[in-house]
C-alpha positions in Angstrom: -18.4 28.3 2.9 -19.9 25.1 2.1 -20.2 23.4 -1.2 -22.2 21.4 -3.1 -20.9 17.3 -2.3 -19.5 18.8 1.0 -20.8 16.4 3.2 -20.8 18.8 6.1 -24.0 20.2 4.6 -26.0 17.4 5.0 -27.6 15.8 8.2 -26.5 12.3 8.5 -23.9 11.7 5.8 -21.5 9.4 7.9 -18.4 7.8 7.6 -16.3 6.9 4.2 -17.7 3.5 3.0 -14.4 1.4 2.0 -14.6 -1.4 -0.5 -14.4 -5.2 0.4 -11.3 -6.6 1.0 -10.4 -10.2 1.6 -8.3 -10.6 5.6 -5.7 -13.7 6.2 -5.8 -16.7 4.5 -5.5 -20.3 6.8 -1.9 -20.3 5.0 -0.8 -16.8 6.4 0.1 -17.9 10.3 -2.7 -15.5 11.4 -4.3 -16.9 14.3 -7.9 -17.8 14.0 -7.0 -17.6 10.6 -9.7 -20.5 8.7 -12.2 -19.9 10.7 -14.8 -18.9 8.2 -14.0 -21.7 5.7 -14.9 -23.8 8.7 -18.1 -22.1 9.1 -19.1 -22.5 5.9 -18.3 -26.3 6.5 -20.3 -26.8 10.0 -23.2 -24.2 8.5 -23.7 -26.6 5.8 -25.0 -29.3 8.3 -27.5 -26.7 10.3 -30.9 -25.7 8.4 -32.7 -22.7 6.4 -30.6 -20.1 4.5 -26.8 -20.7 6.5 -27.2 -24.6 5.0 -27.6 -23.0 1.8 -24.8 -20.7 2.3 -22.6 -24.0 3.2 -24.1 -26.0 -0.1 -23.5 -23.3 -1.8 -19.8 -22.9 -0.6 -19.2 -26.8 -0.8 -20.7 -26.6 -4.5 -18.6 -24.0 -5.8 -15.2 -25.7 -4.9 -16.5 -28.4 -6.8 -16.6 -26.3 -9.5 -13.0 -25.2 -9.0 -11.8 -28.4 -8.7 -12.9 -29.7 -11.9 -12.5 -29.0 -15.5 -15.8 -27.1 -16.3 -16.3 -23.6 -17.4 -17.7 -21.3 -14.8 -19.8 -18.5 -15.8 -20.6 -15.4 -13.5 -23.7 -13.4 -13.6 -23.6 -10.1 -11.5 -26.8 -7.8 -10.9 -27.7 -5.3 -7.9 -25.9 -2.4 -6.5 -22.3 -4.7 -6.1 -20.1 -1.8 -7.4 -21.8 1.1 -5.2 -21.6 -1.2 -2.4 -18.0 -1.8 -2.6 -17.9 -5.7 -3.6 -16.1 -5.2 -7.2 -12.9 -5.8 -5.5 -14.0 -9.7 -4.5 -15.5 -9.9 -8.4 -11.9 -8.6 -9.5 -10.2 -11.4 -7.3 -12.4 -14.4 -8.3 -11.3 -13.2 -11.6 -7.8 -12.8 -10.8 -7.4 -16.7 -9.6 -9.1 -18.3 -11.9 -12.6 -18.9 -9.8 -14.7 -17.9 -12.5 -14.3 -17.8 -16.8 -16.8 -15.4 -18.2 -18.4 -12.7 -16.6 -21.8 -11.5 -17.4 -22.6 -8.0 -15.9 -25.2 -5.3 -15.7 -24.0 -1.8 -17.2 -23.7 -0.3 -13.9 -21.4 -3.3 -12.1 -19.0 -3.2 -14.8 -18.3 0.9 -14.2 -19.6 1.9 -10.8 -15.8 1.0 -10.0 -14.6 3.2 -11.6 -16.0 6.2 -9.3 -13.3 4.4 -6.6 -10.3 4.0 -9.1 -10.8 7.4 -10.1 -10.4 8.7 -5.8 -14.5 9.3 -5.2 -15.3 8.3 -2.3 -19.0 7.1 -0.7 -20.5 7.9 2.5 -22.7 6.2 4.5 -26.8 7.3 5.5 -29.0 6.4 7.6 -31.4 5.3 4.8 -34.7 6.2 7.3 -33.6 9.4 8.7 -31.8 11.2 5.8 -33.8 13.6 3.7 -33.4 13.0 -0.4 -34.6 16.5 -1.1 -31.4 17.8 1.1 -29.0 15.3 -0.7 -30.1 16.5 -4.0 -29.8 20.3 -3.4 -26.2 19.4 -1.6 -25.1 17.5 -4.8 -25.4 13.8 -3.7 -26.8 10.7 -5.4 -27.9 7.8 -2.8 -27.8 3.9 -3.2 -30.3 3.6 -0.5 -27.6 3.9 2.7 -25.1 5.8 0.7 -24.2 8.5 -1.2 -21.5 9.5 -3.5 -21.2 13.0 -4.7 -23.3 14.3 -7.5 -20.5 16.1 -9.1 -18.0 12.9 -9.2 -20.5 10.8 -10.7 -21.1 12.8 -13.5 -17.5 13.3 -14.0 -17.2 9.9 -13.8 -19.6 9.3 -17.0 -17.8 12.4 -18.7 -14.7 10.3 -18.0 -16.2 7.6 -19.8 -16.5 10.1 -22.9 -12.5 10.2 -23.6 -12.5 6.0 -24.3 -15.6 6.3 -26.8 -13.4 9.2 -28.6 -10.3 6.5 -28.2 -12.5 4.1 -30.0 -13.4 6.4 -33.1 -9.8 6.7 -33.6 -8.7 3.1 -32.9 -11.0 1.1 -34.1 -10.7 0.3 -37.7 -13.5 -1.4 -38.5 -17.6 0.2 -38.4 -18.5 -2.2 -35.8 -17.3 -4.9 -33.0 -18.9 -7.2 -30.3 -19.9 -5.7 -27.5 -18.0 -8.1 -25.7 -14.7 -7.2 -27.5 -16.0 -3.5 -26.7 -15.5 -4.3 -23.6 -12.5 -6.1 -23.7 -11.2 -2.3 -25.4 -12.6 -1.0 -22.3 -10.7 -2.7 -20.1 -7.2 -2.0 -22.2 -7.8 1.8 -22.2 -8.4 1.2 -18.3 -5.3 -1.0 -17.6 -3.7 1.7 -19.3 -4.9 4.8 -17.6 -4.0 3.5 -14.1 -7.5 2.1 -13.1 -6.2 -1.4 -13.5 -8.1 -2.6 -10.4 -11.3 -2.4 -11.7 -13.5 -5.3 -13.3 -13.1 -4.5 -16.8 -9.2 -3.9 -16.8 -9.0 -7.1 -14.5 -10.6 -9.6 -17.2 -8.4 -7.9 -19.8 -5.6 -8.6 -18.0 -6.8 -12.4 -17.5 -8.5 -13.4 -20.6 -11.7 -13.6 -19.1 -14.6 -12.1 -21.2 -16.8 -9.4 -20.3 -20.1 -9.3 -21.7 -22.3 -6.7 -21.0 -25.5 -7.2 -23.1 -27.1 -3.8 -21.7 -24.2 -1.5 -21.6 -26.0 1.4 -22.5 -28.3 1.6 -19.2 -25.4 2.5 -17.1 -22.4 5.3 -17.0 -21.6 4.0 -20.3 -24.6 5.7 -22.2 -24.0 9.3 -20.8 -20.2 8.8 -22.0 -21.5 7.8 -25.5 -23.8 10.7 -25.7 -21.1 13.6 -24.5 -18.3 12.0 -27.6 -17.7 14.0 -30.3 -16.4 11.2 -32.0 -18.7 7.9 -31.6 -16.5 5.3 -33.5 -17.9 1.8 -34.1 -21.6 0.4 -34.0 -21.0 -2.3 -30.9 -22.8 -5.4 -32.0 -24.4 -7.3 -29.2 -26.0 -9.9 -31.1 -22.4 -11.1 -32.2 -22.3 -11.5 -28.2 -24.6 -13.6 -28.4 -22.9 -15.9 -31.1 -20.1 -15.6 -29.1 -21.5 -16.5 -25.5 -23.4 -19.2 -27.4 -19.7 -20.9 -29.1 -18.4 -20.6 -26.3 -20.4 -22.4 -23.6 -21.1 -24.8 -26.8 -17.3 -25.9 -26.7 -17.7 -26.9 -23.0 -21.4 -28.2 -22.2 -21.4 -32.0 -22.4 -20.2 -34.2 -24.3 -17.4 -31.0 -23.0 -16.2 -30.8 -19.2 -19.9 -29.0 -18.6 -21.0 -25.7 -17.8 -21.4 -24.3 -14.4 -23.3 -21.1 -13.5 -22.9 -18.2 -10.5 -25.6 -15.7 -9.9 -24.8 -12.4 -7.7 -28.3 -11.7 -8.4 -30.8 -12.4 -11.5 -31.8 -10.2 -14.1 -30.5 -10.0 -17.9 -27.2 -11.3 -16.7 -29.2 -14.5 -15.6 -31.0 -14.4 -18.2 -28.1 -14.1 -20.8 -26.5 -17.2 -19.0 -29.1 -19.2 -19.1 -30.6 -18.3 -22.7 -27.8 -20.0 -23.8 -28.2 -23.4 -22.8 -31.5 -23.3 -24.6 -29.6 -22.4 -27.5 -27.2 -25.0 -27.5 -29.6 -27.8 -27.7 -31.7 -26.2 -30.3 -28.1 -25.3 -32.6 -27.6 -29.0 -32.0 -30.8 -30.3 -33.2 -33.4 -30.0 -30.6 -32.5 -33.5 -29.1 -31.1 -33.7 -25.4 -30.9 -30.5 -23.5 -27.4 -28.9 -22.8 -27.5 -27.8 -19.2 -25.5 -26.3 -17.2 -24.1 -29.1 -14.6 -24.2 -26.9 -11.7 -25.6 -23.9 -10.3 -25.3 -21.2 -7.4 -28.0 -18.4 -7.4 -27.9 -15.6 -4.6 -30.5 -13.5 -4.3 -33.8 -11.9 -2.3 -35.7 -12.2 -5.1 -39.0 -14.4 -5.1 -40.2 -17.1 -7.3 -43.5 -16.8 -7.0 -44.2 -13.4 -8.1 -42.8 -14.0 -11.8 -39.2 -12.7 -10.5 -36.0 -14.8 -9.3 -34.4 -13.7 -12.8 -36.1 -16.1 -14.5 -37.3 -19.0 -12.8 -35.9 -20.7 -10.1 -32.5 -23.0 -10.8 -33.6 -26.0 -9.4 -37.2 -26.0 -10.4 -38.7 -23.9 -13.4 -35.0 -23.5 -15.3 -35.0 -27.0 -15.2 -38.1 -27.5 -17.7 -36.1 -25.5 -19.6 -33.3 -27.2 -20.2 -31.1 -24.9 -18.5 -29.6 -26.4 -15.5 -29.8 -30.1 -14.8 -32.2 -32.8 -12.7 -29.3 -34.4 -11.1 -27.1 -31.0 -11.2 -25.9 -29.4 -8.3 -28.5 -26.3 -8.0 -28.1 -24.5 -4.6 -30.5 -21.1 -3.9 -29.3 -18.6 -1.0 -31.8 -16.1 -0.1 -29.6 -14.0 1.5 -28.1 -10.3 0.8 -25.3 -10.4 -1.6 -23.0 -7.9 1.1 -23.4 -10.7 3.6 -23.1 -13.8 1.5 -20.7 -12.8 -1.0 -17.9 -11.4 1.5 -17.9 -15.3 3.0 -18.5 -17.1 0.1 -14.8 -15.6 -1.2 -13.2 -15.5 2.3 -13.9 -19.4 3.0 -12.3 -20.2 -0.5 -8.8 -17.7 0.2 -8.8 -19.8 3.4 -9.7 -22.3 1.8 -7.3 -23.2 -1.2 -4.4 -20.6 0.2 -3.4 -16.9 -0.9 -1.3 -18.1 -3.3 -3.5 -20.8 -5.6 -4.9 -20.6 -9.0 -7.5 -22.4 -10.5 -5.5 -25.6 -12.1 -7.6 -25.0 -15.4 -7.6 -21.7 -15.5 -4.6 -21.7 -18.0 -6.0 -23.9 -20.0 -9.8 -22.1 -20.6 -7.8 -18.6 -20.8 -6.0 -20.5 -24.2 -9.4 -21.7 -25.1 -11.1 -18.5 -25.1 -8.5 -16.5 -26.6 -9.2 -16.9 -30.0 -13.2 -15.6 -29.5 -11.5 -12.4 -28.1 -9.3 -11.7 -30.4 -10.4 -10.4 -34.4 
């Protein structure tokens, strides 16, 4: 007898959706290795969004080769689409120094960490009522068992109860909350997750809208709710971090996978640094990359185009490397990461990583 969550009960559910993984690099002696890196270089000299993707690759390598702080904003359904291993890889290599994420992208990678698969479906043919009755939740063209998703949310309940026992004070900043979540996940054996990877490498993980996702259900179900999470303290911490690096320091750069709250959080700090310094000269990011399918003419694009409106706010520099790529993240991000792997080699870690991690450590500690 079929049970709820059995793919065989719904017509159109296909293979398991696998997480994204990088393949051989240019220094691995594999025939054809290095082709993506070279392709991106050639695309830089083409046109339209191919040209922009090549420009984004070129700009990202300049960020990595420099000494500035690289921030990463994560929006959209990246974790469920299987891109979370690439985000963890970027953190491990030091290609990003600060991560700002939606709640879903910081937690839905726990599904596969707990052994729950996603299945592919045809979004134009699948019957959503049949999915509901069979016990599946849909993310456009892939689904997960509802029981698995609910179990993952309940799993986070144990973290809240752990925090209630372990944290000695009545409040903590959101970035420290995510650090403690990463520490706990690492101890639970879910060390490949984005939160656990950020914890191990000393990378601040800000989640400004943490209740907008699975953590809210874990909090609701917890019998002991522990300290209050102070998200306004995150603003102060992020302001201190970016102010340390913004001009006259080595500068800050921003990479936006999508837009939304993560992009706005990173951008608003630039205007705030200017205000804290007396409202004189702007303190913009010196470079920015945004990969998006949004359109600014409808008032979207996560709070203004990085090479246009954002300059008027002092968030981006008029003379900076500002590249917007209008493309699906599931296409652009794997190509860029594969290109970085091939360009730098399999064992490369950004030279500036150690110094930046040391400088940021006090902001993550008591």
